[in-house]
N, C-alpha and C positions, 0 to 999 in steps of 0.2 A: 543751582541753589544759590551760588554766592551772587549772581546777578539780581535774583529775584530779592535777595536781602536788602542789596544796596538800593534797587528800586523802590522798595517799600520804605526805606529810610529817608529817601529822597522826596517822596510823597508826604511822608509824615512832616518833615520840615517845611514843606511848601504850604501846609495847611497852617502852620503858625504864623506864617507871613501874611495871611488875609485879614483884613481888617474886620473886627468884630463889633457891632453896636449893640448897646444896652437899650433894648426895647421896653425894659419894664418887666413887671410880672405877667405872665401868660394867664388870662383868665378863662380862654376858650381855645381848645385845639382839637379840630377834626370832629365837631359836635359834642365833645365832652367838656362840660363846665367845671371849673375847679372853683368851688364855693368854701365858704367857712364849714358847712356841714358835711363836706366831703365832695366826691364826684357825682355829677348828675350828667346823663346822657340826653341831650336836646337836640332836637331836629328843627325847632321852630324857625331857625334862620335860614335853613335849606329848603324848607317848604314854602316859608314866605318869599324867598327869590324865585321858586318856580312859579308862584302865584303872580308875582310882579312882573317877570319876564313875559308871561302869556296873558297878561291883561286880566286876571281873574281875582284882583284885590276886592272888587266889589261883588263877587259872585256870592250868591245866596247858597247856604248849606241846604243839603236835602236829607230826609231821614232814610229813603232807600235809594242806595248808592246807584241803581241802574234799574230802568224800566222795562216793561215787555217790548218797547219798540226796537230793542237791540237785536231780536230775534227776526227781523225782516231781512231777509236774504234777498228777495227779488225787489229791488228798488230801481227799475228801469225808469230813465227819464230823470233821475235826481242829480242834481248838478255836481259835477267832479270839482275837486279842487284843482287850480292852476298850478302850473310849474314855475310860474314868476308872478311878481306882484303887480301886474298891469292893471288889476282891478282892486277894489277895496277889501275883498275877502281874503282869507287866509290861503298861504301856499301850501304845497306837498311838504317842502322841507319844514315849515312851521308846525305842520300836523306832526311830522316825524320827530321833530325835536320835543314837542309836547308829551306824546306817548312814551317817547324814550326816557324823559325825565321821570313820568308817572310809572314806568316799570322799573326804575332804579329805587323810587321811594316806596312801590309796593314790595320790592324784593327785600330791601334792606331795613326799613321803617315802620311801614304800616301794612302788614299783611292781609288786614281785613278789606282793602280795596282791590286785591289781586284779581277776583272774578271781574269786577268791572273793567279793570285796566287791560285784562286778557280780551274781553269782547270789543274794547276800542281800537286794540292794535290787529285785529284780524284784516283790516283793509289798508296796512300801510304802504303797500305796493301801488294802489290805486285809491286813494281816500276820496271819499264823497263828502259833501256839505254836511250830510247826516251823521257821518263818522267824527267829523270835527265837532259837531254839537254834542255829541255822545262822550267824547273825551273832555269837553269841557264840563 
């Protein structure tokens, strides 16, 4: 008990030795904006970063989130995504990163896209070009 108290006291003293910078007033923290009218939960930056990272800034919006072609289970002869970026197309890792980001957005911020994201993630173990287009 006495050893723990002295250890805590030593850690407490060490914290005060760390330099602290004044970075000004915090206006945004973890998607929460602190404005004049109160707090707002805003994920525009997170979703914008997702779009920029995956080259979707110029993507057109759609009225229906997913089409009937998502039900095509037998797509023999459809091009598979490559494991490396030797060609100009997307890789398996890029597909997995995209659908993982979409899962996070669907889970935390936009539950209305959950069904479409679920359909896009069904083939993450062996994605095809068709799955990449569905995710985009």
